LUMSE-98496 format. One record per atom (N, C-alpha, C, CB): atom name; residue number from 0; z, y, x. Coordinates in steps of 0.05 Angstrom, whole numbers, plus 5000, padded with zeros to 4 digits. Atoms other than C-alpha are relative to their C-alpha. Glycine has a CB too. Example, Ala and Ser with C-alpha at 12.3 -4.5 7.8 and 13.67 -1.06 7.14 Angstrom:
BEGIN
N 0 5000 4976 5018;
CA 0 5156 4910 5246;
C 0 5000 5024 5018;
CB 0 5025 5001 4980;
N 1 4999 4976 4984;
CA 1 5143 4979 5273;
C 1 5014 5022 4985;
CB 1 4971 5009 5009;
***
This chain:
BEGIN
N 0 5000 4976 5017;
CA 0 5000 5000 5000;
C 0 5000 5025 5018;
CB 0 5024 5000 4981;
N 1 5001 4975 4985;
CA 1 4980 5068 5027;
C 1 5020 5020 4988;
CB 1 4971 5012 5001;
N 2 4980 4982 5010;
CA 2 5040 5114 5020;
C 2 4993 5030 5004;
CB 2 5026 4995 5014;
N 3 5008 4972 4995;
CA 3 5003 5177 5041;
C 3 5000 5016 4975;
CB 3 4973 5001 5014;
N 4 4998 4980 5022;
CA 4 5018 5236 4995;
C 4 5018 4990 4977;
CB 4 4973 5006 4990;
N 5 4981 5008 5020;
CA 5 5068 5196 4955;
C 5 5027 5014 5004;
CB 5 5004 4969 5000;
N 6 4975 4986 4999;
CA 6 5137 5224 4939;
C 6 5023 4980 5002;
CB 6 5004 5019 4976;
N 7 4978 5017 4995;
CA 7 5200 5191 4965;
C 7 5026 5016 5000;
CB 7 4997 4984 5026;
N 8 4973 4988 4999;
CA 8 5273 5209 4952;
C 8 5018 4981 5015;
CB 8 5011 5005 4971;
N 9 4981 5016 4985;
CA 9 5325 5185 5002;
C 9 5028 5011 4995;
CB 9 4993 5000 5030;
N 10 4973 4991 5005;
CA 10 5396 5191 4976;
C 10 5018 4992 5024;
CB 10 5011 4987 4973;
N 11 4985 5005 4976;
CA 11 5443 5197 5035;
C 11 4982 5000 5024;
CB 11 5015 4974 4997;
N 12 5020 5000 4979;
CA 12 5387 5216 5081;
C 12 5004 5020 5022;
CB 12 4973 5004 4989;
N 13 4995 4979 4981;
CA 13 5420 5268 5124;
C 13 5009 4990 5028;
CB 13 5021 5019 4990;
N 14 4992 5011 4974;
CA 14 5441 5221 5181;
C 14 4994 4971 5001;
CB 14 5030 5005 5005;
N 15 5002 5029 4997;
CA 15 5436 5151 5209;
C 15 4974 4988 4991;
CB 15 5022 4987 4986;
N 16 5024 5014 5009;
CA 16 5388 5102 5177;
C 16 4984 5016 4981;
CB 16 5008 4973 4988;
N 17 5014 4984 5020;
CA 17 5371 5149 5120;
C 17 4983 5021 5013;
CB 17 5020 5013 4981;
N 18 5015 4980 4986;
CA 18 5349 5204 5167;
C 18 4977 4988 5017;
CB 18 5018 5017 5018;
N 19 5021 5013 4985;
CA 19 5311 5156 5212;
C 19 4976 4992 4982;
CB 19 5011 4975 5014;
N 20 5020 5007 5020;
CA 20 5274 5132 5150;
C 20 4984 5024 4991;
CB 20 5012 4986 4976;
N 21 5013 4975 5008;
CA 21 5259 5203 5128;
C 21 4980 5009 5022;
CB 21 5020 5022 4995;
N 22 5017 4992 4978;
CA 22 5230 5219 5197;
C 22 4975 4982 5002;
CB 22 5015 4999 5027;
N 23 5022 5018 4999;
CA 23 5187 5156 5197;
C 23 4980 5004 4978;
CB 23 5010 4971 5000;
N 24 5018 4996 5022;
CA 24 5159 5167 5128;
C 24 4985 5027 5001;
CB 24 5016 4999 4974;
N 25 5013 4974 4999;
CA 25 5145 5241 5138;
C 25 4978 5000 5022;
CB 25 5020 5022 5006;
N 26 5021 5002 4979;
CA 26 5106 5223 5201;
C 26 4975 4987 4990;
CB 26 5011 4985 5025;
N 27 5023 5014 5012;
CA 27 5060 5183 5156;
C 27 4990 5015 4975;
CB 27 5007 4971 4993;
N 28 5010 4983 5021;
CA 28 5045 5241 5110;
C 28 5010 4993 4972;
CB 28 4969 4999 4999;
N 29 4986 5005 5025;
CA 29 5095 5221 5057;
C 29 5017 5025 4994;
CB 29 5017 4974 5001;
N 30 4983 4977 5008;
CA 30 5130 5277 5018;
C 30 5028 4990 4996;
CB 30 4989 5013 4974;
N 31 4973 5011 5000;
CA 31 5203 5263 5032;
C 31 5021 5022 4992;
CB 31 5007 4989 5028;
N 32 4977 4983 5008;
CA 32 5264 5294 4998;
C 32 5025 4984 5006;
CB 32 4999 5009 4970;
N 33 4975 5013 4995;
CA 33 5333 5276 5024;
C 33 5022 5015 4985;
CB 33 5006 4998 5030;
N 34 4976 4988 5013;
CA 34 5399 5288 4988;
C 34 5024 4992 5017;
CB 34 5003 4990 4971;
N 35 4975 5005 4987;
CA 35 5469 5291 5015;
C 35 5021 5019 4990;
CB 35 4998 5001 5031;
N 36 4979 4982 5010;
CA 36 5536 5324 5004;
C 36 5012 5016 5023;
CB 36 5022 4984 4987;
N 37 4990 4985 4977;
CA 37 5547 5352 5074;
C 37 4980 5023 5006;
CB 37 5003 4982 5025;
N 38 5017 4977 4997;
CA 38 5518 5422 5077;
C 38 4991 5004 5029;
CB 38 5013 5026 4991;
N 39 5006 4996 4972;
CA 39 5521 5426 5153;
C 39 4979 4980 5009;
CB 39 5025 4997 5017;
N 40 5020 5020 4992;
CA 40 5482 5361 5162;
C 40 4973 5006 4988;
CB 40 5009 4972 4991;
N 41 5026 4993 5013;
CA 41 5429 5383 5112;
C 41 4987 5024 5013;
CB 41 5005 5005 4970;
N 42 5011 4976 4986;
CA 42 5421 5450 5146;
C 42 4989 4992 5027;
CB 42 5022 5021 5004;
N 43 5010 5009 4974;
CA 43 5413 5415 5213;
C 43 4973 4986 4997;
CB 43 5020 4980 5013;
N 44 5026 5014 5005;
CA 44 5358 5370 5185;
C 44 4979 5020 4993;
CB 44 5004 4979 4977;
N 45 5019 4980 5009;
CA 45 5324 5429 5152;
C 45 4989 5016 5024;
CB 45 5013 5019 4980;
N 46 5008 4984 4976;
CA 46 5323 5466 5219;
C 46 4983 4983 5019;
CB 46 5025 5010 5015;
N 47 5014 5017 4980;
CA 47 5300 5407 5262;
C 47 4975 4986 4989;
CB 47 5019 4979 5010;
N 48 5023 5014 5012;
CA 48 5252 5375 5212;
C 48 4992 5015 4975;
CB 48 5007 4970 4993;
N 49 5006 4983 5023;
CA 49 5226 5430 5166;
C 49 4981 4987 4980;
CB 49 4988 5026 5009;
N 50 5018 5014 5019;
CA 50 5175 5382 5136;
C 50 5015 4984 4979;
CB 50 4981 4982 5016;
N 51 4983 5015 5018;
CA 51 5232 5344 5103;
C 51 5015 5019 4981;
CB 51 5019 4981 5015;
N 52 4986 4984 5019;
CA 52 5259 5374 5039;
C 52 5029 4991 4998;
CB 52 4987 5000 4972;
N 53 4972 5007 5001;
CA 53 5335 5376 5033;
C 53 5013 5012 4975;
CB 53 5015 5010 5025;
N 54 4986 4991 5024;
CA 54 5378 5382 4970;
C 54 5029 4991 5001;
CB 54 4985 4990 4974;
N 55 4971 5006 5001;
CA 55 5454 5385 4965;
C 55 5006 4985 4974;
CB 55 5017 5025 5003;
N 56 4993 5017 5024;
CA 56 5473 5328 4917;
C 56 5021 4980 5008;
CB 56 4975 4986 4988;
N 57 4979 5020 4996;
CA 57 5536 5286 4914;
C 57 4992 4976 4983;
CB 57 5028 5010 4993;
N 58 5008 5024 5015;
CA 58 5514 5215 4894;
C 58 5023 4988 4984;
CB 58 4988 4979 5019;
N 59 4978 5008 5016;
CA 59 5583 5205 4866;
C 59 5004 5016 4975;
CB 59 5025 5000 5016;
N 60 4998 4982 5023;
CA 60 5572 5259 4814;
C 60 4976 4995 4981;
CB 60 5000 5030 5010;
N 61 5021 5008 5018;
CA 61 5532 5233 4755;
C 61 4985 5024 4989;
CB 61 5011 4985 4976;
N 62 5013 4976 5011;
CA 62 5518 5303 4726;
C 62 4982 5012 5021;
CB 62 5021 5020 4991;
N 63 5016 4988 4979;
CA 63 5493 5329 4793;
C 63 4975 4983 5005;
CB 63 5016 5002 5026;
N 64 5023 5018 4996;
CA 64 5447 5268 4800;
C 64 4980 5005 4977;
CB 64 5009 4971 5000;
N 65 5019 4996 5023;
CA 65 5417 5278 4730;
C 65 4986 5027 5003;
CB 65 5015 4999 4974;
N 66 5012 4973 4997;
CA 66 5405 5352 4744;
C 66 4979 4999 5023;
CB 66 5021 5021 5006;
N 67 5019 5002 4978;
CA 67 5372 5336 4811;
C 67 4975 4986 4993;
CB 67 5013 4986 5024;
N 68 5024 5015 5006;
CA 68 5324 5283 4786;
C 68 4983 5014 4978;
CB 68 5008 4972 4990;
N 69 5015 4985 5020;
CA 69 5305 5326 4726;
C 69 4984 5022 5014;
CB 69 5019 5013 4979;
N 70 5013 4979 4986;
CA 70 5288 5383 4773;
C 70 4978 4989 5019;
CB 70 5020 5017 5016;
N 71 5019 5012 4981;
CA 71 5253 5337 4823;
C 71 4975 4989 4987;
CB 71 5014 4978 5015;
N 72 5023 5010 5015;
CA 72 5208 5306 4771;
C 72 4991 4972 5009;
CB 72 4977 5019 5003;
N 73 5011 5027 4994;
CA 73 5164 5244 4778;
C 73 4998 4995 5030;
CB 73 4973 4996 4986;
N 74 5003 5008 4972;
CA 74 5165 5207 4844;
C 74 4995 4970 5002;
CB 74 5024 5009 5018;
N 75 5009 5028 4997;
CA 75 5144 5140 4873;
C 75 5022 4980 5010;
CB 75 4978 4999 5019;
N 76 4981 5019 4988;
CA 76 5201 5110 4914;
C 76 5027 5012 5004;
CB 76 4989 4990 5027;
N 77 4973 4992 4996;
CA 77 5276 5115 4916;
C 77 5013 4982 5021;
CB 77 5017 4999 4973;
N 78 4985 5014 4979;
CA 78 5316 5095 4978;
C 78 5028 5010 4999;
CB 78 4987 5004 5028;
N 79 4972 4992 5002;
CA 79 5392 5095 4975;
C 79 5014 4991 5026;
CB 79 5014 4989 4975;
N 80 4986 5006 4974;
CA 80 5429 5100 5042;
C 80 5028 5011 5000;
CB 80 4984 5012 5024;
N 81 4973 4989 5002;
CA 81 5496 5123 5016;
C 81 5020 4979 5008;
CB 81 5005 5009 4970;
N 82 4980 5019 4991;
CA 82 5556 5091 5048;
C 82 5027 5013 5004;
CB 82 4991 4987 5026;
N 83 4973 4991 4993;
CA 83 5629 5096 5067;
C 83 5012 4981 5020;
CB 83 5018 5002 4974;
N 84 4989 5017 4979;
CA 84 5674 5067 5121;
C 84 5024 4984 4992;
CB 84 5007 5018 5024;
N 85 4976 5013 5009;
CA 85 5730 5040 5078;
C 85 4994 4972 4990;
CB 85 5014 5016 4978;
N 86 5003 5027 5011;
CA 86 5741 4967 5060;
C 86 5001 4978 5020;
CB 86 4974 4998 4985;
N 87 4999 5020 4979;
CA 87 5744 4932 5127;
C 87 5029 4993 5007;
CB 87 4986 5010 5025;
N 88 4973 5008 4992;
CA 88 5804 4894 5155;
C 88 5006 4971 4991;
CB 88 5020 5018 4989;
N 89 4993 5027 5007;
CA 89 5835 4825 5154;
C 89 5013 5000 4972;
CB 89 5020 4988 5021;
N 90 4992 5001 5028;
CA 90 5851 4803 5083;
C 90 5030 5002 4995;
CB 90 4990 4975 4987;
N 91 4971 5000 5004;
CA 91 5925 4793 5092;
C 91 5012 5028 5001;
CB 91 5013 4982 5021;
N 92 4989 4973 4997;
CA 92 5935 4866 5110;
C 92 4980 5021 4989;
CB 92 5005 5006 5029;
N 93 5020 4982 5010;
CA 93 5875 4896 5074;
C 93 5012 5019 4979;
CB 93 4976 4985 4987;
N 94 4990 4981 5019;
CA 94 5893 4960 5038;
C 94 4983 5000 4975;
CB 94 5001 5028 5012;
N 95 5016 5001 5025;
CA 95 5872 4953 4965;
C 95 4991 5028 4992;
CB 95 5017 4988 4978;
N 96 5008 4972 5004;
CA 96 5871 5029 4961;
C 96 4975 5006 5016;
CB 96 5023 5020 5007;
N 97 5024 4996 4983;
CA 97 5820 5030 5018;
C 97 4976 4985 4988;
CB 97 5005 4991 5029;
N 98 5021 5015 5012;
CA 98 5780 4976 4984;
C 98 4988 5014 4975;
CB 98 5009 4971 4992;
N 99 5009 4984 5023;
CA 99 5777 5017 4920;
C 99 4984 5024 5009;
CB 99 5024 5009 4982;
N 100 5015 4977 4989;
CA 100 5755 5077 4961;
C 100 4972 4991 5010;
CB 100 5015 5013 5023;
N 101 5026 5011 4990;
CA 101 5701 5033 4992;
C 101 4980 4996 4977;
CB 101 5004 4974 5014;
N 102 5017 5003 5023;
CA 102 5674 5016 4923;
C 102 4991 5027 4989;
CB 102 5015 4984 4978;
N 103 5007 4973 5010;
CA 103 5677 5089 4902;
C 103 4980 5014 5018;
CB 103 5026 5017 4999;
N 104 5018 4987 4981;
CA 104 5640 5110 4965;
C 104 4972 4988 5001;
CB 104 5012 5000 5027;
N 105 5026 5013 4998;
CA 105 5584 5059 4961;
C 105 4989 4987 4975;
CB 105 5001 4979 5021;
N 106 5010 5015 5023;
CA 106 5579 5014 4900;
C 106 4993 5019 4977;
CB 106 5021 4980 4990;
N 107 5005 4983 5023;
CA 107 5585 5067 4845;
C 107 4979 5021 5006;
CB 107 5026 5013 4992;
N 108 5022 4982 4995;
CA 108 5541 5119 4879;
C 108 4972 4987 4999;
CB 108 5004 5013 5027;
N 109 5025 5014 5001;
CA 109 5486 5067 4886;
C 109 4992 4996 4970;
CB 109 5001 4973 5014;
N 110 5006 5006 5029;
CA 110 5491 5047 4812;
C 110 4993 5026 4986;
CB 110 5023 4986 4987;
N 111 5005 4974 5014;
CA 111 5494 5120 4788;
C 111 4974 5012 5009;
CB 111 5023 5019 5006;
N 112 5025 4989 4990;
CA 112 5436 5141 4832;
C 112 4976 4985 4988;
CB 112 4998 4999 5030;
N 113 5022 5016 5012;
CA 113 5392 5084 4807;
C 113 4996 5007 4971;
CB 113 5005 4970 5003;
N 114 5002 4994 5029;
CA 114 5407 5098 4734;
C 114 4988 5028 4995;
CB 114 5028 4998 4987;
N 115 5010 4973 5004;
CA 115 5395 5173 4740;
C 115 4971 5003 5008;
CB 115 5017 5019 5017;
N 116 5028 4998 4990;
CA 116 5329 5162 4777;
C 116 4980 4986 4982;
CB 116 4998 4989 5028;
N 117 5019 5017 5014;
CA 117 5298 5111 4730;
C 117 4980 5015 4982;
CB 117 5016 4981 4982;
N 118 5020 4987 5017;
CA 118 5266 5159 4680;
C 118 4978 5015 5015;
CB 118 5014 5020 4982;
N 119 5019 4984 4985;
CA 119 5229 5194 4736;
C 119 4984 4984 5021;
CB 119 5014 5022 5014;
N 120 5014 5017 4981;
CA 120 5205 5135 4779;
C 120 4973 4991 4988;
CB 120 5017 4976 5008;
N 121 5026 5010 5008;
CA 121 5131 5117 4775;
C 121 5003 4970 4993;
CB 121 4979 5005 5021;
N 122 4997 5027 5010;
CA 122 5121 5051 4738;
C 122 4997 4979 5022;
CB 122 4979 4995 4978;
N 123 5004 5019 4978;
CA 123 5095 5015 4800;
C 123 5011 5010 5027;
CB 123 4970 4994 5003;
N 124 4986 4991 4976;
CA 124 5141 5049 4849;
C 124 5021 4980 5008;
CB 124 5013 5027 4995;
N 125 4980 5019 4991;
CA 125 5203 5019 4880;
C 125 5027 5014 5004;
CB 125 4991 4988 5027;
N 126 4973 4993 4992;
CA 126 5278 5023 4892;
C 126 5008 4982 5023;
CB 126 5020 4998 4976;
N 127 4991 5016 4977;
CA 127 5305 5001 4959;
C 127 5028 5010 5007;
CB 127 4981 5002 5025;
N 128 4973 4992 4993;
CA 128 5380 5001 4973;
C 128 5007 4988 5027;
CB 128 5020 4991 4978;
N 129 4990 5010 4975;
CA 129 5417 4991 5038;
C 129 5027 4986 4995;
CB 129 5003 5022 5021;
N 130 4975 5014 5002;
CA 130 5471 4937 5038;
C 130 5011 4996 5028;
CB 130 4996 4973 4985;
N 131 4990 5005 4973;
CA 131 5501 4904 5100;
C 131 5002 4970 5005;
CB 131 5027 5013 5004;
N 132 4999 5028 4992;
CA 132 5503 4839 5139;
C 132 5027 4987 4994;
CB 132 4994 4997 5029;
N 133 4974 5011 5006;
CA 133 5576 4831 5120;
C 133 4999 4981 4976;
CB 133 5020 5023 4993;
N 134 5002 5017 5023;
CA 134 5553 4797 5056;
C 134 4996 4970 5007;
CB 134 4978 5009 4982;
N 135 5006 5028 4993;
CA 135 5531 4734 5093;
C 135 5007 4993 5029;
CB 135 4971 4995 4995;
N 136 4994 5006 4972;
CA 136 5554 4739 5166;
C 136 5026 4984 5003;
CB 136 5002 5025 5016;
N 137 4975 5016 5000;
CA 137 5622 4708 5149;
C 137 5019 5007 5023;
CB 137 4994 4971 5001;
N 138 4983 4991 4978;
CA 138 5658 4749 5202;
C 138 5028 5008 4989;
CB 138 4987 5024 5014;
N 139 4973 4992 5008;
CA 139 5734 4755 5197;
C 139 5003 5030 4999;
CB 139 5021 4987 5018;
N 140 4996 4971 5002;
CA 140 5756 4824 5175;
C 140 4980 5015 4983;
CB 140 5001 5011 5027;
N 141 5021 4987 5015;
CA 141 5696 4837 5131;
C 141 4999 4992 4971;
CB 141 4973 4995 5012;
N 142 5000 5010 5028;
CA 142 5716 4806 5064;
C 142 4997 5023 4980;
CB 142 5026 4985 4994;
N 143 5003 4977 5018;
CA 143 5724 4874 5031;
C 143 4973 5012 5001;
CB 143 5021 5021 5007;
N 144 5027 4989 4998;
CA 144 5658 4900 5058;
C 144 4980 4981 4987;
CB 144 4993 5005 5030;
N 145 5018 5019 5012;
CA 145 5625 4836 5036;
C 145 5000 5002 4970;
CB 145 5007 4971 5009;
N 146 4997 4997 5029;
CA 146 5652 4846 4966;
C 146 4984 5024 4989;
CB 146 5029 5003 4991;
N 147 5014 4976 5008;
CA 147 5624 4916 4961;
C 147 4970 4996 5001;
CB 147 5008 5024 5018;
N 148 5029 5003 4997;
CA 148 5555 4900 4989;
C 148 4989 4976 4985;
CB 148 4994 4997 5030;
N 149 5009 5023 5016;
CA 149 5552 4832 4956;
C 149 4996 5006 4971;
CB 149 5020 4977 5004;
N 150 5002 4992 5028;
CA 150 5563 4863 4888;
C 150 4973 5014 4995;
CB 150 5023 5019 4992;
N 151 5026 4987 5002;
CA 151 5501 4906 4900;
C 151 4977 4980 5002;
CB 151 4997 5022 5021;
N 152 5022 5019 4996;
CA 152 5459 4849 4926;
C 152 4996 4981 4977;
CB 152 5006 4984 5025;
N 153 5003 5017 5023;
CA 153 5474 4806 4866;
C 153 4984 5012 4977;
CB 153 5028 4992 4989;
N 154 5015 4986 5021;
CA 154 5442 4859 4822;
C 154 4970 4999 5006;
CB 154 5009 5028 4998;
N 155 5027 4996 4993;
CA 155 5376 4859 4860;
C 155 4980 4983 4985;
CB 155 4996 4995 5030;
N 156 5020 5016 5014;
CA 156 5338 4799 4831;
C 156 5001 5004 4970;
CB 156 5005 4970 5006;
N 157 4998 4995 5029;
CA 157 5364 4815 4761;
C 157 4985 5026 4993;
CB 157 5029 5001 4991;
N 158 5013 4975 5005;
CA 158 5341 4887 4765;
C 158 4970 4998 5004;
CB 158 5011 5022 5018;
N 159 5029 5004 4995;
CA 159 5273 4865 4792;
C 159 4987 4989 4975;
CB 159 4996 4981 5024;
N 160 5011 5011 5025;
CA 160 5263 4826 4727;
C 160 5003 5020 4977;
CB 160 5014 4974 4993;
N 161 4996 4981 5022;
CA 161 5293 4878 4681;
C 161 4981 5024 5001;
CB 161 5029 5010 5000;
N 162 5014 4975 4997;
CA 162 5255 4937 4709;
C 162 4971 4997 5007;
CB 162 5013 5017 5022;
N 163 5028 5004 4992;
CA 163 5187 4905 4724;
C 163 4981 5017 4983;
CB 163 4994 4970 4997;
N 164 5010 5007 4974;
CA 164 5136 4924 4746;
C 164 5012 5017 5023;
CB 164 4970 5003 5000;
N 165 4986 4986 4979;
CA 165 5181 4973 4784;
C 165 5013 4979 5019;
CB 165 5022 5020 4989;
N 166 4989 5019 4981;
CA 166 5202 4936 4848;
C 166 5028 5009 5009;
CB 166 4981 4997 5024;
N 167 4973 4994 4992;
CA 167 5275 4931 4868;
C 167 5007 4981 5023;
CB 167 5020 4997 4976;
N 168 4993 5016 4976;
CA 168 5296 4907 4938;
C 168 5024 5012 5014;
CB 168 4976 4998 5019;
N 169 4979 4990 4982;
CA 169 5351 4913 4989;
C 169 4993 4994 5029;
CB 169 5028 4988 4993;
N 170 5002 5006 4971;
CA 170 5350 4918 5065;
C 170 5029 4998 5009;
CB 170 4984 5022 5016;
N 171 4973 5006 4992;
CA 171 5412 4889 5097;
C 171 5002 5002 5031;
CB 171 5009 4972 4991;
N 172 4999 4996 4971;
CA 172 5425 4918 5167;
C 172 5025 4985 5011;
CB 172 5002 5030 5006;
N 173 4977 5010 4986;
CA 173 5471 4887 5218;
C 173 5016 5022 5013;
CB 173 4990 4980 5022;
N 174 4985 4980 4986;
CA 174 5511 4926 5269;
C 174 4980 5020 5012;
CB 174 5019 4988 5022;
N 175 5019 4980 4992;
CA 175 5472 4991 5278;
C 175 5015 5024 5012;
CB 175 4982 5009 4976;
N 176 4987 4977 4987;
CA 176 5489 5049 5324;
C 176 4996 5026 4984;
CB 176 4989 5003 5029;
N 177 5001 4976 5016;
CA 177 5502 5103 5273;
C 177 5027 5013 4998;
CB 177 4989 4994 4971;
N 178 4975 4985 5004;
CA 178 5556 5153 5254;
C 178 5020 4984 4983;
CB 178 4996 5027 4989;
N 179 4981 5017 5016;
CA 179 5586 5099 5208;
C 179 5023 4991 5017;
CB 179 4985 4976 4988;
N 180 4980 5010 4982;
CA 180 5625 5076 5269;
C 180 5018 5022 5011;
CB 180 4987 4985 5022;
N 181 4985 4977 4989;
CA 181 5655 5145 5283;
C 181 5029 4999 4993;
CB 181 4988 5025 4991;
N 182 4971 5002 5005;
CA 182 5722 5124 5255;
C 182 5014 4988 5024;
CB 182 5005 4982 4975;
N 183 4989 5010 4975;
CA 183 5731 5091 5323;
C 183 4996 5021 5022;
CB 183 4986 4974 5009;
N 184 5004 4982 4977;
CA 184 5741 5131 5387;
C 184 4978 4987 5018;
CB 184 5026 5005 5016;
N 185 5022 5008 4984;
CA 185 5687 5125 5440;
C 185 5005 4974 5015;
CB 185 4992 5021 5019;
N 186 4994 5024 4985;
CA 186 5722 5072 5481;
C 186 5001 4975 4982;
CB 186 5027 5003 5015;
N 187 4998 5022 5019;
CA 187 5739 5028 5421;
C 187 4972 4993 4989;
CB 187 5019 5007 4977;
N 188 5028 5005 5010;
CA 188 5667 5036 5396;
C 188 4985 4984 5021;
CB 188 4986 5026 4994;
N 189 5014 5013 4978;
CA 189 5640 5014 5464;
C 189 5008 4970 5001;
CB 189 5005 5013 5027;
N 190 4990 5027 5000;
CA 190 5685 4952 5464;
C 190 4990 4984 4976;
CB 190 5030 5000 5001;
N 191 5009 5014 5024;
CA 191 5667 4935 5392;
C 191 4971 4993 5001;
CB 191 5005 5019 4975;
N 192 5028 5006 4998;
CA 192 5593 4941 5405;
C 192 4994 4978 5020;
CB 192 4985 5026 5009;
N 193 5003 5021 4980;
CA 193 5599 4897 5467;
C 193 5007 4973 4988;
CB 193 5018 5005 5025;
N 194 4991 5025 5013;
CA 194 5636 4844 5426;
C 194 4979 4991 4980;
CB 194 5027 5004 4986;
N 195 5020 5007 5020;
CA 195 5584 4846 5370;
C 195 4974 4991 5014;
CB 195 4995 5023 4981;
N 196 5025 5006 4986;
CA 196 5527 4843 5420;
C 196 4999 4970 5008;
CB 196 4997 5017 5025;
N 197 4999 5028 4993;
CA 197 5551 4774 5441;
C 197 4996 4981 4977;
CB 197 5028 4994 5013;
N 198 5004 5016 5024;
CA 198 5545 4750 5369;
C 198 4973 5003 4988;
CB 198 5022 5007 4980;
N 199 5027 4995 5010;
CA 199 5475 4776 5359;
C 199 4980 4986 5017;
CB 199 4995 5031 4999;
N 200 5019 5016 4984;
CA 200 5417 4732 5380;
C 200 4982 5017 5019;
CB 200 4982 4985 4981;
N 201 5016 4983 4982;
CA 201 5379 4791 5411;
C 201 5018 5014 5021;
CB 201 4985 5021 4984;
N 202 4980 4991 4980;
CA 202 5443 4808 5451;
C 202 5003 5030 5002;
CB 202 4992 4989 5027;
N 203 4996 4971 5000;
CA 203 5447 4881 5431;
C 203 5005 5010 4972;
CB 203 4976 5014 5013;
N 204 4996 4986 5025;
CA 204 5465 4930 5377;
C 204 4973 5012 4990;
CB 204 5022 5022 5002;
N 205 5025 4989 5011;
CA 205 5409 4954 5330;
C 205 5000 5030 5000;
CB 205 4996 4989 4973;
N 206 5004 4971 5001;
CA 206 5381 5024 5325;
C 206 4990 5008 4971;
CB 206 4979 5009 5021;
N 207 5008 4992 5027;
CA 207 5370 5064 5260;
C 207 4969 4998 4996;
CB 207 5009 5028 4995;
N 208 5029 5001 5002;
CA 208 5295 5067 5274;
C 208 4989 4972 4993;
CB 208 4986 5011 5025;
N 209 5009 5028 5005;
CA 209 5290 4991 5271;
C 209 5004 4993 4971;
CB 209 5015 4981 5018;
N 210 4995 5005 5028;
CA 210 5321 4989 5202;
C 210 4980 5017 4983;
CB 210 5029 5007 4992;
N 211 5020 4983 5014;
CA 211 5276 5047 5180;
C 211 4973 4986 4999;
CB 211 4997 5027 5015;
N 212 5025 5015 5000;
CA 212 5216 5005 5200;
C 212 5000 4978 4979;
CB 212 4995 4989 5028;
N 213 4998 5021 5020;
CA 213 5241 4948 5156;
C 213 4998 5012 4972;
CB 213 5027 4985 5003;
N 214 5001 4987 5027;
CA 214 5250 4996 5097;
C 214 4971 5008 4994;
CB 214 5017 5025 5000;
N 215 5029 4993 5004;
CA 215 5178 5021 5107;
C 215 4984 4976 4992;
CB 215 4989 5013 5026;
N 216 5015 5025 5007;
CA 216 5153 4949 5105;
C 216 5005 4992 4971;
CB 216 5009 4978 5019;
N 217 4993 5008 5027;
CA 217 5190 4936 5040;
C 217 4986 5018 4979;
CB 217 5030 5001 4996;
N 218 5011 4983 5021;
CA 218 5166 4998 5002;
C 218 4970 5001 5001;
CB 218 5012 5028 5003;
N 219 5029 4999 4998;
CA 219 5095 4994 5028;
C 219 4986 4974 4992;
CB 219 4991 5008 5028;
N 220 5011 5026 5008;
CA 220 5085 4921 5009;
C 220 5005 4995 4971;
CB 220 5012 4977 5017;
N 221 4997 5002 5029;
CA 221 5072 4917 4935;
C 221 5006 4973 4989;
CB 221 4975 5010 4987;
N 222 4994 5028 5009;
CA 222 5086 4842 4933;
C 222 5028 4991 5008;
CB 222 4979 4981 5010;
N 223 4972 5006 4994;
CA 223 5157 4845 4959;
C 223 5018 5011 4977;
CB 223 5009 5012 5027;
N 224 4984 4992 5024;
CA 224 5205 4846 4899;
C 224 5023 4980 4997;
CB 224 4982 5000 4975;
N 225 4976 5016 5004;
CA 225 5275 4821 4883;
C 225 5010 4987 5025;
CB 225 4993 4979 4980;
N 226 4994 5012 4974;
CA 226 5287 4810 4957;
C 226 5021 5015 5015;
CB 226 4974 4999 5017;
N 227 4982 4988 4981;
CA 227 5343 4822 5006;
C 227 4990 4994 5028;
CB 227 5030 4990 4995;
N 228 5011 5004 4973;
CA 228 5312 4832 5075;
C 228 5021 5006 5021;
CB 228 4975 5018 5004;
N 229 4980 4996 4978;
CA 229 5359 4822 5134;
C 229 4986 5013 5024;
CB 229 5012 4973 5008;
N 230 5009 4987 4975;
CA 230 5350 4866 5195;
C 230 5025 5002 5017;
CB 230 4987 5029 4994;
N 231 4974 5002 4986;
CA 231 5409 4843 5238;
C 231 4999 4987 5027;
CB 231 5018 4985 4983;
N 232 5002 5011 4974;
CA 232 5382 4814 5302;
C 232 5009 4971 5003;
CB 232 5015 5016 5019;
N 233 4990 5028 5000;
CA 233 5407 4745 5282;
C 233 5030 4999 5002;
CB 233 4988 4985 5024;
N 234 4971 4999 5000;
CA 234 5480 4764 5271;
C 234 5011 4978 4982;
CB 234 5010 5027 4991;
N 235 4986 5018 5018;
CA 235 5527 4711 5245;
C 235 4992 4971 5004;
CB 235 4996 5007 4971;
***
């Protein structure tokens, strides 16, 4: 599928994988609009990549989402890269308050964004969400993260049937070097990445651009539907 001159909205596109995807798509003459709730990040993107449109929208705010999509109008593809850092930890000591925050930061914004976007998506367009390798890597300390991302992944094949011919897919990244890991200090992050690298078949941490390439493959292939595509280097 030739995406040239098509319109794409990336929710949570002001950093990390979302921004890498926006850059990749805009380089292929796609009209890209990113949303986010951090004014400083959006201003930085606007300054560095003026070809990318930026709009301040909190994906946790249903009213703001409805107003944005109404103003944005018809478009072809929705990509959701909204996330949060809460929900990790060994189960015996896992904070249930943190787990609830994790659902509030990722699960509900994904669902709200998809619902608000539906009336404006082209019939043969697509929705692609970002989940995580925690759903199937079976790594200790990720039960909460697996619950959040697994809940989203369980919806994918069902939505693909309900919303046809609109395509609905997920891309599931592994350990990627993004700001998601900034809750760790630099030394702890380095140690964590070294440990994960030993568990990944390609022996390294992934880069946002590699996941962006996987997302491009999913939205540009009109025969990929109801699929969860792993991009994790063989983790787990």
